[in-house]
SEMI-387219 format. One record per residue (C-alpha): residue number from 1; residue in three letters; x, y, z. Coordinates in Angstrom, 1 decimal, always signed. Layout:
N
+-----+------+--------+--------+--------+
:  nr : rest :     c1 :     c2 :     c3 :
+-----+------+--------+--------+--------+
: NUM :  ALA :      X :      Y :      Z :
...
+-----+------+--------+--------+--------+
END
This chain:
95
+-----+------+--------+--------+--------+
:  nr : rest :     c1 :     c2 :     c3 :
+-----+------+--------+--------+--------+
:   1 :  UNK :   +0.0 :   +0.0 :   +0.0 :
:   2 :  UNK :   +1.0 :   +3.6 :   -0.1 :
:   3 :  UNK :   +0.2 :   +6.5 :   +2.3 :
:   4 :  UNK :   +3.0 :   +9.0 :   +2.4 :
:   5 :  UNK :   +5.4 :   +6.0 :   +1.9 :
:   6 :  UNK :   +5.0 :   +2.3 :   +1.1 :
:   7 :  UNK :   +3.5 :   +0.1 :   +3.8 :
:   8 :  UNK :   +2.6 :   -3.5 :   +4.0 :
:   9 :  UNK :   -1.0 :   -4.6 :   +3.9 :
:  10 :  UNK :   -1.8 :   -7.4 :   +6.3 :
:  11 :  UNK :   -4.3 :   -9.3 :   +4.2 :
:  12 :  UNK :   -5.3 :   -8.8 :   +0.6 :
:  13 :  UNK :   -7.3 :  -10.6 :   -2.1 :
:  14 :  UNK :   -7.1 :  -10.2 :   -5.8 :
:  15 :  UNK :   -9.1 :  -12.0 :   -8.5 :
:  16 :  UNK :   -9.7 :  -11.2 :  -12.1 :
:  17 :  UNK :   -9.7 :  -12.2 :  -15.7 :
:  18 :  UNK :   -7.3 :  -11.6 :  -18.5 :
:  19 :  UNK :   -7.4 :  -12.3 :  -22.2 :
:  20 :  UNK :   -5.1 :  -11.7 :  -25.1 :
:  21 :  UNK :   -5.7 :  -12.1 :  -28.9 :
:  22 :  UNK :   -2.9 :  -12.0 :  -31.5 :
:  23 :  UNK :   -3.4 :  -11.8 :  -35.3 :
:  24 :  UNK :   -1.1 :  -11.4 :  -38.3 :
:  25 :  UNK :   -3.3 :   -9.5 :  -40.8 :
:  26 :  UNK :   -0.2 :   -9.1 :  -43.1 :
:  27 :  UNK :   +2.9 :  -11.3 :  -43.4 :
:  28 :  UNK :   +5.2 :   -9.0 :  -41.4 :
:  29 :  UNK :   +2.6 :   -7.3 :  -39.2 :
:  30 :  UNK :   +1.6 :   -8.7 :  -35.8 :
:  31 :  UNK :   -1.3 :   -7.1 :  -33.8 :
:  32 :  UNK :   -2.0 :   -8.0 :  -30.2 :
:  33 :  UNK :   -4.9 :   -6.8 :  -28.0 :
:  34 :  UNK :   -5.3 :   -7.6 :  -24.4 :
:  35 :  UNK :   -7.9 :   -6.8 :  -21.6 :
:  36 :  UNK :   -7.6 :   -7.2 :  -17.9 :
:  37 :  UNK :  -10.3 :   -7.0 :  -15.2 :
:  38 :  UNK :   -9.3 :   -7.0 :  -11.5 :
:  39 :  UNK :  -11.3 :   -7.2 :   -8.3 :
:  40 :  UNK :   -9.0 :   -6.3 :   -5.4 :
:  41 :  UNK :   -9.6 :   -5.9 :   -1.7 :
:  42 :  UNK :   -7.6 :   -4.9 :   +1.3 :
:  43 :  UNK :   -9.0 :   -7.6 :   +3.7 :
:  44 :  UNK :   -8.2 :   -5.5 :   +6.8 :
:  45 :  UNK :  -10.3 :   -2.4 :   +5.6 :
:  46 :  UNK :  -12.7 :   -3.8 :   +3.0 :
:  47 :  UNK :  -11.5 :   -1.2 :   +0.5 :
:  48 :  UNK :  -10.0 :   -1.8 :   -2.9 :
:  49 :  UNK :   -6.2 :   -2.0 :   -3.2 :
:  50 :  UNK :   -4.5 :   +1.2 :   -4.3 :
:  51 :  UNK :   -2.8 :   +1.7 :   -7.6 :
:  52 :  UNK :   -4.6 :   -1.2 :   -9.3 :
:  53 :  UNK :   -7.0 :   -0.2 :  -12.1 :
:  54 :  UNK :  -10.2 :   -2.2 :  -12.3 :
:  55 :  UNK :   -9.7 :   -2.5 :  -16.1 :
:  56 :  UNK :   -6.8 :   -2.1 :  -18.4 :
:  57 :  UNK :   -6.6 :   -2.4 :  -22.2 :
:  58 :  UNK :   -3.7 :   -2.6 :  -24.5 :
:  59 :  UNK :   -3.1 :   -2.7 :  -28.3 :
:  60 :  UNK :   +0.3 :   -3.5 :  -29.8 :
:  61 :  UNK :   +1.4 :   -3.5 :  -33.4 :
:  62 :  UNK :   +4.8 :   -4.7 :  -34.6 :
:  63 :  UNK :   +5.9 :   -4.5 :  -38.2 :
:  64 :  UNK :   +9.1 :   -6.2 :  -39.5 :
:  65 :  UNK :  +10.5 :   -3.7 :  -42.0 :
:  66 :  UNK :  +13.6 :   -5.8 :  -42.7 :
:  67 :  UNK :  +15.3 :   -8.7 :  -40.9 :
:  68 :  UNK :  +17.3 :   -6.1 :  -38.9 :
:  69 :  UNK :  +14.7 :   -3.4 :  -38.5 :
:  70 :  UNK :  +11.3 :   -3.5 :  -36.8 :
:  71 :  UNK :   +8.8 :   -0.8 :  -35.9 :
:  72 :  UNK :   +6.2 :   -1.0 :  -33.1 :
:  73 :  UNK :   +3.6 :   +0.9 :  -31.3 :
:  74 :  UNK :   +1.9 :   +0.3 :  -27.9 :
:  75 :  UNK :   -1.4 :   +1.9 :  -26.8 :
:  76 :  UNK :   -2.4 :   +1.4 :  -23.2 :
:  77 :  UNK :   -5.6 :   +2.5 :  -21.3 :
:  78 :  UNK :   -6.2 :   +2.0 :  -17.5 :
:  79 :  UNK :   -9.4 :   +3.0 :  -15.7 :
:  80 :  UNK :   -9.4 :   +5.2 :  -12.5 :
:  81 :  UNK :   -7.9 :   +3.9 :   -9.3 :
:  82 :  UNK :   -7.1 :   +4.8 :   -5.7 :
:  83 :  UNK :   -3.8 :   +6.6 :   -5.3 :
:  84 :  UNK :   -3.1 :   +5.4 :   -1.8 :
:  85 :  UNK :   -4.6 :   +3.9 :   +1.3 :
:  86 :  UNK :   -7.0 :   +6.0 :   +3.5 :
:  87 :  UNK :  -10.6 :   +6.8 :   +3.9 :
:  88 :  UNK :  -10.9 :  +10.2 :   +2.0 :
:  89 :  UNK :   -8.4 :   +9.6 :   -0.7 :
:  90 :  UNK :   -9.1 :  +10.9 :   -4.2 :
:  91 :  UNK :   -9.0 :   +8.6 :   -7.2 :
:  92 :  UNK :   -6.5 :   +9.0 :  -10.0 :
:  93 :  UNK :   -8.3 :   +9.5 :  -13.2 :
:  94 :  UNK :   -8.0 :   +6.9 :  -15.9 :
:  95 :  UNK :   -5.2 :   +7.3 :  -18.4 :
+-----+------+--------+--------+--------+
END
């Protein structure tokens, strides 16, 4: 956890689902998409764990220009999340 510094959390539970799909729409182009859903809980307080987004998405594209040169791009999105432990803590907006 994190207050004004990192602290240990006595009991925590995390469960979720993750999936990834990869395709090659062109011979030298590989595209990968992934999605993660998390359900987290600080078992001591009943609140969600800080700094863990409920959902995250990513899209990656890699293109092999030549045998020695490749180009790639990664796009990532994460939903809002708690910034640190506490009762009146603001959420960090999704990015």
